N, C-alpha and C positions, 0 to 999 in steps of 0.2 A: 758605380759601386756593385758588389758581388752579392750575387743571392744568398739567401740564408742558409737555403737546404738545396743543393744544386740537383738535378736529375740523373741518374746511371751514364744516359748516355755525354754528360758534362764533367761525369767522375770520371768515365774510363778515356773521355778525351784527353784529360788533363792530367793524366797520369801515366808516368814511363814503364817500361818493360818490369823494374823493380820497384813499383809502385811509389815513386818522387816526383812531388810537382813537376810540371813543366809549362813554362809560359804557351798561352794560344792565339791565333793568330783571329783578328775579327773579322768574320763572316760579312759579306754583305747582306744588307737587309734585304734584298730581294731575293735570295736565298735560304732565304730563313721557310722553316717548315713549320704548320698551325701542331700542335700537337694533339690536337683535339681531333683532328681530321682521321678516322677510323679507317680511310678507305688507305691511306697511305703505310699505316699502323699494321696493318692485317698483311700487305704485302710484302713489306720490311720483315716481317716476323713467317711468310711464309717463305720467300726468296730465300735461295741458296745462299750461304756464305762464302766468305773467301776459302775455308778448310777444304782440302782435300778428301776425297772420300778414301784414301788410302791412309790416311791420317787417323791417329788415336783417338776417341772420342773425348771430348773435354768435358768437365763438370759443367752442367745444365747452368746458365745463370739464373738469378729468382725471377719468376713471371708467371704466367696460368700456366704449368705444366699439365696441368690437369685437363687442359681444354679438348688437347687430341683423344683420351681416353674416353671423357664426355662422349665425344662425335663417334667415336668407335660403337660405344654402347647403343646412341640413338640408330646407327646405322643396322646395328643388329636385328633392335625391334622394329624396324621399320619393315626389316626383310620378312620378321615372322610377320607381323601384317599384312603385308603383302601377300603370303603365302595364304594367308586364312581362307579368304574370300574366293567364295565358289559360286559358281552359277547353278541358277536350279535346273533341276532335270525337269522334263516336262513328262507329260503320260496321257492318254485316251481321257477326255473330259465325262464319256460316255462307254458304259459299258453293254455288253452285248449277251444275247441268250444261246446263243450260237457260234461256231465258229469253224468255218471250211476251209484247208489249206491244200489248194491245186496247184502241185509242181511239177513243172515239167525240166527233165536235166538238159542243158546244154540252151535254153532259152535265153538270148538277147536281146536288147532294145533294137538294134537295128531290123531283127526280126519282124517287128510290128509295122502295120500298116494300116492306116485307118478301112482302107478298100479291102484287102487282102485278111485282114485280122479285124474285124468290127469290134467283137468281143472282148478282145483283150485293149484294143483302143480304148474303148469304152471305159473301161475297169481303169486305165491309166488316166482317163478324163476327169471320172468324176472323184476318183479315190487318190491318195498319200503314195509319193511313188518317189524309187532312190535308187543307186547302185547295190548292188549283192554282191558282197566278198564271201566266197566260197570253201573260205579254206576249212581244210579238216587236218587228221593227225597222219594223213597218206601225203606223201610230197605231190601226187598228183591227186584231186578229189575227182574220183569216178563217183557214176552216180550210186551205187552201193554205199559209199563214204559218205556222200552228203546227205541219202535219206538217213543213213546210220545218225550223222551228227545233228542233224534235224530232229530226230527222236529223244538224242541224248540232252540237249542244251549244249551240248560240249565237243571239241575236237576228240572224234572219233573216227577207227580206223575198223572195216570188214575185213579185209586182211591184209597182210604187207607183200604181196604179189608187184612183182618189179612191173612197170608199164613202160613201155617203149613208145607205143605209137597210138593208140585208138585203146580205150576203155573197152571193158567189159560189159555186156549187159545184163542186167538188173535181172538176178534170177536164183531167188531163195528157195533151199526146199519147202514147198508149203504143203501141210497135213491139213483135211477138213472132216475131222473124224464125226460132226453133230451137223455139218451144213449151215451152221449160225457163224461158227468163228471158224480160226485157224492158228494152227503150229506151226514156228519157226524151229524146230531141231536144234538147227546150228547156233542158235542166237547166245547160248548157255554159252557155248564157248568162244563166243566174239566178246562177249561181256568178260568173261576171265582174261582174253586179252589183252583189252582195252586197260582193266585193273593193274595187271602184273609187268606189262610190258610197255605201258605208254606212261608219257608222263603228268598227263591233264588231269586222270584221275575221273573220267567221263563213266558214266554209267549209262549204255545204253536202254532206252524205253522207261528215262526217268519222266519225259512228258507224261507217256500214259498213264504209268505210276501215279500220275498226280490229278487224276481224274475219275470218276468211278466207270465212264465208258467212252471208247473210242471208236468209229467205223475207219475202216480203211479198203479202199478201192483202187483194186492194182497190186504188182508184186512190186516197185517200190514202196507204196502207200503200206504197205504191209510190213516193211523192214524199219518205217518213221513209227507206226502206232503199235506195233511191239511191246509188249510189259518184259520186263527183265528176262524174264523164264520163258518169253517166246509167243505167249498167249496173244492173239489178235480177239477180242470181243466178238466185232464183227469185220464179216469181211465180204466181198465180193471182187470177184475177175474183172467185170466192167460195169458200167453204169446202165440197171436194167431201164427198160422203154420208160417207166416214170420212175423216177429218184426222188421224189418227194418225200415217199415215207424214210428211206434208208437214210437220207441228208438228215432227218429229223430224229433220228432213233438216239441219237447221242449228242452231248454237246460240243463235240469236235469228231470231224469227219475231216479223212485227208484221202485223196484224189491223187490219182497217178495219171498226168496229160499225158504221158511220153517221153519219149528221148530226140532231142531235136539234134542230128548229125548231118555231115556232109555239107554241100555247095551247091546253088545254082538251083534247078528245079525241084532237084531232090529233097532239100530243105524246106523251099516253099511249101512242099504237099504236106511235109509232115507238121510244120506249122500251123497250116490251115486243119488240120486234124484235132491238134492239141487247142484250138481258138473255137471248132464246134463242140469239143467235150465241156470245154467251158463255156459257152452260151448256153447249153442242156442245164450245167450246175446252178447256174446265175436263175436262169428261169426258174428249177427247182428249189432255191435256196427256202428255209424257213423266214420268217417273222423276225426281225430283230438281230440280225446275223450279221458277222462280217467275214468277207472273202477275200483270204489272201494268194494273191499268185506271185511265186518265186521259179526261178531259174536254178535249180538246187545242187547243182556240179557243174564240172565241167564233162567234154566228151573225149577228149586225149590230154596228151602232154602240155597244150599252150593253155597257159594261163589265161582267163576273161573275167572280167566283169559281167555280173548277169543282172536278169528282172527281178523287181522288189515291190511289189502294188498291194496295198491295202486299202479295204473301200466298205463302208458300213458305217454304225456309229462311232463317233468319235476320229473316225478317217473320211474327210471330206476335203478334197485338196489338199496342199500343202508337200512337204517334203518329207520323206523319212529319215528318221535320225534315232540315237540311242546313246546313252554315256559311254557305252565302250568305242564308238567311232567319235564321240567329239563336234562330228562335223554333218551339217544340214546335207542329205542328198546321200547318205553313204550309211549302211546296215549289214550286220554280219550275220551266217547262216545262222549262227549259235545265239540270236539274238531272237530267233523267232520263237522258239519255244516259251521264254519267257514272256513274249507279247503276246502269244496265245493266252495263258493264264492270267496274265493282269486286262487282257480285254474280257474274259469272261468273269472277271471279280475274285481270284480263285489266287491263294498266295502260292509264291515260291517254294519248291524244296530246298530246306536249308544244304548250302554248300555243294550243290549239284550241278548247278548252272556256270557255265563262265561267260556266258553272255547277259546283256541288259534290255529291260523293255524296251521297244523303241515306242517310239511317240511321234506325231506328227508337228513340223516346223514351218511357219508361215514365209511365204516370198517366192513361189514357186509360180512359171509361169503355165498360165491356163490352159495352152495347147504341150504337149507330150513332144512335139517336134521342137520345140522353145526350149525344154528343160535339157534335153538328154542325146539331141542328135546336132551332127552339125558341128559347132565351134563348142559344143559343151559335150562332144562324147568325151566321156571319160575314159571307157574301154578301149579305145582306137588309143588316145594320148598313153593311157597307160603301159598300153603294147609296146607302144614307139619308145617310150622312157626303160625298158626294162631290158630292150635289145642292145642300147647303147650304151646305158650306165657301165656296165663291164668294161664295156672298151675303152671307155672316156678315163675311166680311174687308172687302167691299165696304161696306157699311153702318157699321161701324166706321170706315173711313177717313173717310166722310160725316158722322159724328156729332164726331169727334175735328176735325176742319175747322170742322165750324160751332162748337163748341167754343173752338176757340184764335180764333176771329172775334169771340167774346165778350170774349174775354180782352183782345183790341189795346185799346177805350176804357178799360179799366180801369187797366192798365198804364200808360197816357198821363196818366189823373185820378192814379196813386198817385204820380208821381215830381212831387213837389211843391215843386221849388227854383227852378219857373221865376222867380217873383218875383211881386210884390204882385198883379200881373194874371194870374195861373198859374188853373185852373180848381178848382173846388170837390173836396174830398175826394167818391171816391163813398161811400153809403150802406155802413154795415158788413154788413147784411144781403145786400148783394150780390157782396161780398167773400167771404161766407162759401157762399155759394149756387155762385160759381164753383168753389171749392176744392172743394166735395160733387163738382162735377161732373169737375172734372179727377180727382178718384180714381176715379170711379166708371170714367172712360177706361181709366183705366193698370189698371184690375182687372178688364176685360174677358174677355181671353184667359186668365189664369187662371180664371177663372169658368166659361169657355168648356170649360177642362177637366174641372172639377169636375161638370159638368152633365150629361157622359159618361160617369159613373159609375151614370147610371140609363138603364135600358132605353127611352128615349122614341123609340127609332127603329122600336119595335113598335107604337105608336101609329096611328089610321088618320089623323093628319095631323100629320106628326113634328117638320115646320118652325116651325107655331106651339107645340107643346109645348118644343121646345128653347129657344126664344127665350124662352118666359116661365119656365122653370128658368134659365136665363143671367141673366135679367133679377132675380129675386129673388135668387139668388146675390151678384150685383153690389150690390143694395142692401143684405143684410144683411154682406156683407165692408164698403163703404162707412159702413154706421153702427158698425161695431165699429170702424174706424180713428178715426172722429170723435169717439167718446165716450169714446177713451182717455184717461186725465187727464195726460197731457204731451204731447198733439196741440197746445199752442199753442208747442213749439219748433219753431226754425224748420227742422229738418231732420230732425223727427222723423215727419212723412206719408211724406217720402221715404223714410226707412231700414225703417220699418214695411213698407209697400207692398211693398218691394222685397224685402223677408224672405219675406213672404206669398208670393211670385211663385216665390223661389227655392225655396223649401219644397214648394210644389205640382208642381212638376219635381222635386225631388230624391223628395220620396216617391213619386210614379209609378216615378220609375227604380228605386227600392228593392222595390217592388211589381212588376216586370216588365212595367213601361212599358205597364198595360191599358190607362189613359185616352188616350193618343196612337196605340194601334192604332185605326185604322178611326174615328177621332176628330174633331171638328172641326173642333180645332186641333190636331191633330196630321197624322198620312198616313194613305194608305190602301193597304192591300196589292193595290187594283184599279191600280194607279200600278206596283208590281211595282218601286220606287225604294229602300223601306226595311220592314222587317218589325218590327224591336228595336231598344232604345236610345232615343237621344234623336232627333228628327225637326228639320227647320230651324225650325217655330214654336218647339218647346221650348226648342233649342239658345238661338235669341234672347232667348225669355223668362228663360231660365236667367242667362245672361251678363249681361243687365241686372241680374237680380235679384244675382248675387253679387258683381257688383260695384260697384252701389249701394250695398249695405251695407258692403261694404270702405269706401268713401268716406268714407260717414257716421261710422264708426267709426274710422276712419284721423284726420278731422277731431276726434276727442274726444282723442286722445293727443299727446304732443311730437311737435317735427318729426322727430326722429331715428328714434323709432318707427314713424312712419307707412309708410314701404317695407315693413315688418316685417307691421305688421296687414296691406295689402294682398297683400303674399306668401304668407301663410298662408292668407286665405280664399280668395286668386285660385289658391292651390296644391291647396287641396280642390277647385275646382270644375274644376282640370286633372284630376285623379283620376278623379271623379264622369263628366265626358264621355267622358275617354278608356279608360277600365276595359271590357274585354268584359262583364262582369257587369252592368253598369252603361247608361252610355251609349252603347258600342262605338262610337265615333267619334272614329280618332285625326286624322284632318284637322280636325274641331272643337277637339280638346286642344291639335292645333298653335296653333290661331288665338285659343286661349283664353290660352294661352302668351305668345303675341306680347301679347297686350292686358293681362294683367297686367303683363308686363314694362314697359310703356308708363306704366301706372297707376302704378307704382312708382316709375320714373324721375320722375316730376313730382309724386310726390303732397305732398312738402316745399315746393311753389311754384317760382318761375321758368319757366324755359323751356328746351323739350326742346332743351338743346346736344346737341355733338357728345359732348362725353364722357357725358352720361346716354345719350344714342342708344346709343353703343359699349357701355356696361356693358349695359344693355336685350336690347342685340342677343344679347351673347355670354351672357347667363343662360338666352336661348329659344332660340338655339341649342344650347348645351349640355345641355336638355331634348331637344331634337326630335332631336340626334342621339343620345343617350342610347338613347331608345327607338326610335330606328331600327337600329340596330346590335342589340339585343335583337331586334326583329321580323325582321330579316334570318338572324338563325344559327337560326330556325326553320324546319321544310319548305316548301317552296312551297308546298303546299296547305292550311299550317297561317297561313300569314301573313295580316295584317292589311290594309286597304286601302294604308297609308304601304308597309308591306313590299312589295309586288306591286309599285307605282309606281316604286320605287326598283331593281326587279330589272328592269323595263321598260325605265328609263332606260338601267341597264346593258349591256343586252344590243340597245338599240337597237331596243326595239320598242315605245316610249311612243307611236307617233305615233296609232294609234286611242284611247288613251286621252284623249290631250289634244285630240284631235279631238269626241270624245264628250263629254268638259266643256264644251266651247265652244258645243256643239250643245244642252245641256240649260241651259247658262247663257242662252244666246240664246230656247229657249222660256218659261225661267221669268219673262223680262222682263214678258211681260203677265200676273202676277198680282196680285191686289188687293194683295199686300203690298208690290210694287213702289209702289203710290200713297199706301199708309202711312208708308214710306219717305219719297216726296218731300214728303208733307203735313209730317211730323217735319221733314224738313232746311229746308223753308221758315221753321217755326216757329222754329226755331233760329236761322236767320240773321239775321229781324226782332230777335230777344230778342237778340243779339249786334250789328248793326251798328246798328239804328235808335236816336234819340236818348233814345227812350222806353223801349227796351228792359231793361235792367237786368242783363244775361246776364252783362256784365265784372265789374260789382260782386260779383257773386255768385260768380265767380270768383277776384276779389282777398279776398274774406273765406273762403271758401269753399275753398283752392287743391285739396284732396282730391276733394273734388265736381268741379273740373272736371278730373281727371285719372283720374274714374271714369269718364265722361262721353267722355275722348280712350280709354280701354282697350274699352269699347263699341264705339266706330266700328270702332276697329282689329280687334279680335277678330271682329267681326260679318262685316265686310266682307271678310278673309281667307277664313273661313268659307263664305259663302255663293260666293267668286270659285271657289275650291278647291273645291267641291263641287257644283259645279253648279247651285246653286238661286239665282244671280243677288243682288238684293237680298231676296230673302224672310227670311234672317237678320237684316238689318237693320230690315226691315220689322216684324219682330215685335217685336224690342228698343225698336225708336222707340215703338211702341205704349206701352210699360212709362213708358219712359225721358222721351221728351219731357214727356209731362202733369205727370209729378213734377219735372221740371225748371223746366217753366214755374211751376206752384206754388210751388216755391221761390225765383224771381223776383219773382212779386208779393210776398210777403212780405219778400223785403229789399227793394221798391223801397217798399212801404208805411213804413219806418224812414226813408229814404235822407236826408230834410229833419230826423230827430230831431236837436237838439240845447238844449243848457241855455235856457230863456226869461228873459231879463233882468227884473229889478223893471219893472214898466210895461210889458212888451210884450204882443201878444195873437198868436191861431193863426189869420192870415187863412188865405184859399185856397192862397197861395202857402207853407204849410206852418208846423210850430210857429216861433216865435218869429220870424215875420219879421212884419211890421205891414202894414195896409192902407192907410196913411196914403203919400202920394211921398214920397220920399227926399231930406231937405231939403238944398239947395245947400252948405250948408257941409260937409257929410261927402263931396262931391265931390272937393275940394281936396286937393291932393297932399301928405302929409305926412313927413317924414323917417323916423319909425317904420315897419318892416315887417313888425310884428307886427300880428295880428287886435285889436279891441276893438270894445266895443258904445257905439252913443251913446247919447243920454238918449231917444232915441224909442224905443228896443229893435229897430235894423237893425243888423246886424253888418256891420263896415266891414274889408275886408282895405287894409293900407296899400300904397303904391305902393313 
């Protein structure tokens, strides 16, 4: 007996093409599925139907068509919620009545020793310590630039003199007309130079102008303690025999401990003199005072990380950190001025300081040697990384270019539909070898990140050791991908390598970005641009990874669900990149949002039409505006880079920020990553526009893959331009995505001429099913039929 109301499956199964009823065969009882099981229904709804992607979209049958859009909205809301949470910034618990800043240009942690420098070692043991990045507005931060940046609380420059080797000594013109203070007559011109010609908006003397009185001891201290018009309130050339009265005259005293240069015994002698001066300062310090020790600058063109110590009320043990670095144990030179005012309980001047007040974070080993020396010597690691990174990326660009040149002949021979006179197919082993090379090229940067987990930089030959480690990891990863059982599937290598790349970056971010910090494929604290979170290279690799995975997975489901897959995976990527606990890059999160929206809009196939673009833009703006509103509601000192940028736009002070971004983009154009981007774009252009390229065929068969590549391009270009990295992000993404796209293109081209071979046909060099014999004349005559047919010779003929 038939049911009164058959379900949709029964109706479709019992109707023919014209809608007429037809008899149905009764299926065995064991083959029936229980309709109430939700896993089966979900899988049948998600999996791709029999319709090819090249077919025109059909009318969607009745059902829960609203579910994909609900999931997209929920993913966007989750992205905003994930970006909204920010960690609380610390601050000293106690304030002090006096602050003494003792600076020594060139002082590094390796200069300290418990026997040779007892005063410095004692301060480091009792107080909070960290690595000091001395970036200024000058390419080389010489002593005069460092002292000026300290007093400005912003990146400043003393003069634009080119430095080829050693920095000049600090020798400002000093006048002492009253014997109490001093005047720096040239400081007015320095202030105008920084205001008119530098993009940072620095005001030298802003720290002194924030206090009623300052004391300076030594010429370098005079540069830091002078007011913008050049006046130093109290000045002494050197410490008097009893400095107690001098150090208690004003709430802030700045003492020049000298400049540490040279090597060997000469350097040790200068460090010992600085230690002796510091011992006198500590012995004469007022009650309730904080003593800060800082290596305020470099002394030659070699960039280094320097000493930072704060000891006194609120600074008892722990790591120095700040909101500007976001990492325990690292502070910037521009952080010292706001830290001085915070320690004294004074407010910061509005929009003059680019740094953030430092705070003490727990977790530091008690012995300074265990904290900053040996395997924890960040200065040595950063120096080794800076010397190898450029060579690594240049070599990678050269290798990828060579591999792409090897691929071109294979592409020409792989597309075997040129006719009977076409070239013969390439040997199978050659194609497999090229596939292995492409996989290895795509895994190079993730392998370099993993190589930074070992202390290769401590060896006598760090460059060769790093190269061997990276090559070993590339070989192991390539072998693992090649030996996977499903390797023969077209999209499997791309999906697996993309997943590995995203997983390496994601795991690094979950563990504190230890691999990227001072890593060859990461960022250097010496450059002073980033100290935590995801860097330019890591962002490019992560974007290429998550969108590559999203494209491969989206291709495996039905069309209506492809945007859902892209948005879910992409939304996770937005949270990882933008979360202050992980990537800490709100600008990158906005860029990833834009790329995900574009990828989701065209993942079902077709062009990026205006309605699709409008919906993608609305979704991207919704996430961006939501995060911006939440960021703007925080106090100004707790805002992220997006909130600070919008605040500056609102009050009309965004000019310096825009100028800084433009200057940074111009400087980043000469990076080897730009060469990687150019090589990748040229190869994709060849695959797209050449007669043998085959990328159009890939896009036609796998539209979700085309959407992923478009999203990668959009996200990385926006992130690079807005982040001041130019094409660095795009180059890193291209290093992973382009070799995988070329590999997929090769695989598709190998089957471009596949067809059913008629009886009696042969596989000539023109492709399967095409005979090597000439086409008979009779097959060229016009026939009334328009359908394709095969003649007796095995040649497929299309009717006129």
